[in-house]
N, C-alpha and C positions, 0 to 999 in steps of 0.2 A: 633587612634582607641580606642574607649571606652572599658575598660576591664570589663568583666562580671565574677562573681562567678558562676560556673557551677556545678550543682549537677545532675547526670544522673541516670536513672534506666532502665535497660534492663530486661524486664519481658517476660516470656515464658508462652504461653497458646495455646489452640487450637481454631481455628475459622472456620466457614463455613457460606456461604450464604451472606457475606458482599458484598455490591455493591461499586465498586471503583469510580463511578461517574467521569469518565475521562474528561467530558466536563467542569468540574470545576477546572481542574488542570491548573497550571501556567507553562509556559515554555518560553525559549528564544533560538532562533536558533543561528548557528555559525556566523551570520552576525549581531547579536544584535537585531533581530526582535522578539518582544514579541507577544504571542498569544492574540487574542482579548478576552475580558471578558464579563460577563453578562451586565455590564454597557454600553458596546458598541454595543452589538447585541441583547439584550433583551431575552425574554422567548422563550422556545422551540415552533417552529411553527408546525402546523399540516400538514400532507400530503406532507412531504418532504423526498425524498429518494435519496441515492447516491450509484451507482454501480461502480466497477472498473474492468477494463480488467485484467484478471488473466490467466497466462500461465502455462500449464501443461507439457511442452515438454522437460524440463531438465531431461532427462532420463539417465540411466546408460550405454547404448550401444554405446554412441558417443565417438569419440577420443577427445584428448585435455587434459586440456583446452588450447585454443589459445586465448590470451588476446590482443586485438587490441591496447590498451593503452601501454602495455609493448612492443609490437612488434614495434610500432612507436617510442617509446623512444629509443630502440636499433638501429633503422635505422636513427635517427636524423630527424624524420618526413618525410622521403622519402617513399612515398606510392609505387612508381614503383619498387624499389629495396628491399623493406622490405621482411623479411623472414616469409612469411605467412604460415599458415597451408595448407594442401592439398585443391585442388579445391573442391568446394561444401560443405566443412566441416563447421560446425558451429563455429563461433568465438564469445567470450564474448567481449562486447564493453569495459568493465573494470571489476574489481573484486568487487563482492558484499560484503557488510559488513559481511554477514554470510558465506563468502568464496564461492568457486565455488561448490555450493551445488547441490545435486540431489533433485528433487521435492518430493520424498517419504521420505525425512529426517524428522522424527517426531519432532525433535527439531525446525526445520525451520517452519514446518506446525503450530506448537503451537505459535511460535513467531509471524508469520504472522497473525494468528487469533487474538491474543492479540492486536497487533499494529493496525490492520485495524478496529476491533470493537471499540477500544479506539478512533480512528480517527473519527468515525461516519459512516463508510461504512456499508451499509445494505446488499449488495449482491456482491459476486464475480461473474464475468462474464467469464466463462471458454471459452477459445479459442479453438474451433474445426473447424475453418474455412478451414483448409486444408483437411478435410474429415476424419481425424484420431481422435479417441475419447479418447485415453489415459485412458481406463477403470480402469486399476490398480491404476492410480494416483488419479482420483476423488474418487475411493472407499476408498483408504487410507486416504484421506482428510476427507471423510465422517465419517469414523470410529473414527478418532481423534476428529473431531468436536463434534460427538455424545458423546464421553467420556467427553469432556470438558463441554458440556451442562449438563451432569449428575452431574458434580461437581459444578454447579451453575455459570459457566463462560459464559459470553456472547460471541457469535461468529457470523460472518456474515453468511447469507444464500448463495445460489448459483443458477445460471442459466447458459445456454450455448448460444453461438453465432455460427451458422453454415453458410457456404457459398458454397464451392465446394462440389458437390454431396450432397447438402443440404437435399433433401428429404430422401435419404438413411441414412444419418447421423442421422437425427431426428428420423426416424423409429427405427434405432438401439438403440438409447438412450431410446426411449419409451419402447422397448422390454426388455432391460436389467436393466433399472432403474425405470422409472416412472410406468410402468404397474405392477412392482413388489412392488411398494410402498416403495422403499428403500430410507431411509433418508428423508421421506416426511416432517418432521418438519423443514428441512433445505431448502426446495424449496421456492424460492422467488416468490410470487404471485402478479399478477396484474389483477385487475378487478375480483378477486375471483378465478382465475385459475393460474397454474404455467406459469410464463413468459418464452418465448423462442424467440430467435432472429433467423429468418430463412425466406426464400422466401415462403410465404404462398401459392403462386400459384401452387407449386409442391407438396403440402402436401395432404394426404388423408383426407377425411371428419372426420374420427376418430381422427386424430391428430389436426385438426382445432377445433374440439369440445373440446378436452382435454386441449389445451394450449391457452393462450393469446399470439398471434404471432405478432411480429413486425419485419419487414424486416430491416436489418442493414448492411450498408457498408460505404465506405469512400466518403466524400464530397457531397455537396447538389446541384450540378448543375442540372438544369431542364432537360437536355438532356440525363442524364444517368439513373441509377437505381432509383434515388430519385423521379423523375417525379414531381407531385404536392405535394409530401410529405405525403400524407394520408397513415396511417399505417406504416410509415417508421421512424426509429430512427437512425441517423448517429452515428458512433463510433468515427469519427474524422472529422473535418471540418476546413477549413482555416478561420481565423478571418475576419469579424465577423461571428460567427457560425450561421447556419440556425436552423430551428425548427424541432423537432421530433413531429409527430402528430398521433392522433388516426385515425381510419378508416373514421371518419366524418370530419376530418380536424381541430380538436381542438388541441391546443398546449399541449403536455404532457412532452416533454423532450428536452434537448439539450446536447451537448457534450463539454468536456474540455480536451485538450491535453497538455502535457508537451512540446512536440516538434513535428516536422513532420518527413519527410524522408530525408536522405542525398541525395537521387536522386532528391529531389525537392529543395535542398539547404535551408531547413527550420529547424533550430535547436532550442535549448532552449533559445537562445538570439534573435531570430527573432522578428522583430517589425511588428505587424499586421497592424496597421493603414497605415504605409508607404510601407508595403510589401517588406521589405529589410532585408537581412541577413548581420549583421555588419561584416566588415573585422576583427575587433578585438572583439571577443565574450567574454562573461563572463558567463559561464555556471553555476556558483555558485548561481546566483541571482534568476533565474526563471522568467525572464522578460516575455516570451511568455505565460507561465503558468498563470501569473498574469492577462495578458490581456484577455486570454480566460475565466478565472473565472469572471472577471469583466463583460464581455459580458453575461455570464450565469446568473449572479445575476441580470442583467438588464432584461433578459427574465423572470426570476423567474418561472421556470416550476415546475412540481411535481417531476421530476426525472432528475438527471444529471449523464451522462455516462463519467467516467474519464478514459483516456488512458495515462498511465497504471501503473502497479505495478512491474512486475517481468519478463519482456520479456528477457532481458539480452543478448540473442544470435541472430546471423543472419548468413546466409550462405554467403560464399565467392564465387563471380562470377568473370569472366574476360571479358573485352571488346573484341568484335569480329567485323569483317567486316559487318556481317549481323545485328548486334544489338550493337550500340554504345550508351550507356546510359549516359545522363548527371549525373555527380557525383560531389558533393560539388561545384556546380555552374559552371562547365565547362565540356568540353569533353576531354577525355584522350586518349593516344596512345593505339593501339590495344595490348591486352595482359595485360593491367593494371587491377589490382584487384579493385572490388567495392562491396558494400553491399547496400541492398535495404532499410531495415527497421531500422537497428541500425548500428552505426559505432564507435563513440567515446563518450566522455563525452558530448560534445556539440550536436552531432547528435544522440541522444537517447531519450527515453521517459519513463523511469522508475522512479517512486517515491520512490521505495524501497531504503534505504540507501546504499551508496557505501563505499568501503574502501578508505579512502583518498578523494581527490577531494572535492565535495560539501557535503560529509558526509550525514547528515540527514536533510539538509535544505529543500528539497522538501517534505519530510514527514511532517515537521512542517508547511510548506506552505499549504499542503493538509488539515491538521487539521484546520488551521486558516480559510480557505475559507469554509470548511464544517460548521464550527461554524457560519460564516456569513450567510450561506444559511439556516441552520436549527434553529439557536438560541441555547441557553444553559440553564441549570438549574441555579438557584441562588446558589452561594456558601454558605456554612455554616459560620456563623459569629463567631468571637472569643468571648468567654465568659469572665467574669470578672476575676480579680486576685484570686488565690487560692494557699495556702501553702500546699505542699505535704510532708508528713513525710516519709522519705526513710525507706525501710524494714518493712513497715507496710502494712495493707490490701490494695489490689489493688482497692477495691471499692472506694477509695478516688478519683479515676479518673473519676467516673461517673459524667456526666454533664460538663466535661471539653471539650471545643470545640475550633477550629474545629477538626474533625478527618481527618488525612491525610491517605488516603486509597490507596492500591496498588492492582494490579491484583493478584488473588489468584492462588495457585498451579502451580507455574512455574515449568517447567520440570527440574529435578535436574541435568541431565547430558546429554552429547551428545556423540555418537559413531556410525558414519555412513560413508560409502564410499563417497569420493569426486567425482564430475563430471569428466568424462574423463577416459583415459586408463593408468594413472600413478599409479593406485592402492594405492592411498593415503587415509588414514582414518582420518576423521575430528572428533576430540575428545575434550571434555570440561567437566571437573569434578570440576570446581572451585566453583560452587555454594554450599554453606553449609546451608544457612538459607534463608527462603522465608518470607520476611516481609509482613504483611497484613495491620496493622493499626498502626499509630503513632500519638501521641498527645504531646502538649507542654503546660505546666502550668507555671505560673509566680506569684511572689509576689514582694514586694519592694526590695528584696535582691537577689533573685535567679531565675534561669530558671530551670524547671524540665522536663525531657523527658521520654516518655513511648513508648515502641515498643513491638508489639505483632507479633508472627510468626505463620505460618500455621501448623508447625510441631514442635516437641520438639527441643530445641536449640542444635545445634551440635557445639562443640568446635573444632576449627582448629588452624592452626598456623598463622592466619591473625587476625589483629585487626578489630574491628567494628569502623569505622570512622564516626564522626559526624562533618560536616563542618558548621560553623556559619558565615554569612555575616554581622558581627556586625557593620561595618561602612557603610553598604548599598552601597558598591562600588564593582561591579563585576570585575573591572580591577585589584583589589588587592587580589582577591581570597576569 
């Protein structure tokens, strides 16, 4: 390793309005896969949008948490004799990176907003398909997103997908949200009107006039809800995915899923072209997600619906004489537990990072394919050598590029109840300083580093670490 003489300068000032330009960031996931760059995907393309299925149902009134991954570890993988939570209770397929959180946790809301906006997500698609609208949750998210926008932070917009009791659900949302003009700058619009996913046949003329409506459900077989596809956008479909169309039959959309259902034996490792679920899966890779994205890029629509971000939980059912559901590719004895939408790491479909397991691999895979779909900005090029005199005027840094920018105004702490009935409080007071802009200058002898924070610098009992990959070998640290 070549030794470098290092001179550093930590500088404190206040900033606002800086744009982080996340599509120019470089990153490598846990499997060594680097994000594509401008050289590979080109400039930003017009009329390209991505929405992601977003779930509001992690509320505080549920028991638990019951973690399928931990339960199966304790039972040695024995599904029949595992110590499950009560019948019909929701079980987490595994532990989220942000712990077993509640959906009104402001720390999580802000982190989701940052991560999804940075990834290139244009709209959250709130799940109200069960007829319950979670008004307190979308209102909390709306308040937080509004505050973030006031600070100059980019956040996704939102829309809803309804199904069960769809007409009543949409009418309620119109009454309490849209007709009141609440969070109107956060409404995702399509063809000049707020987009909504629902069965248009059951809606009043007032609602049809107010919204751009697309009917959305699972799979695109011609004998079901999809028909000829006109005015219909699927939220999930088996590979190769079908087309979402406008009312005149023109292609607008397609969908991309991370995995399918455990009751369909379709997991993260499923192979679409051969329609097989491997006996030995590798959920860390995102094999099915890749195939679905490749198909979507081949279609090249205006809108891609990704399933999903933060579903995490599913109800526990048991096999009965009247209804014996295939689960994980086979039938099970009466009384065996099963789960319809999520089960474990393999049979789940969340891109949000998990604790352990595949970590944030799916997040970076999501970012990577959105870049391929949308294109990116050109990165700022490095400027020439410049000597910095330490402890002199900061104006010396003017004209030094590139600027390494970060999302502004990170929430400084966390203190919120955990999901479930164990009365656990999730706390985090570790963040002391919120970095905003960093620069690096060089001359023939030295490297010089500049860091700027959003608030006055706070001294703590931890060092500020700066890691340099001087031998250009990530395996050595």
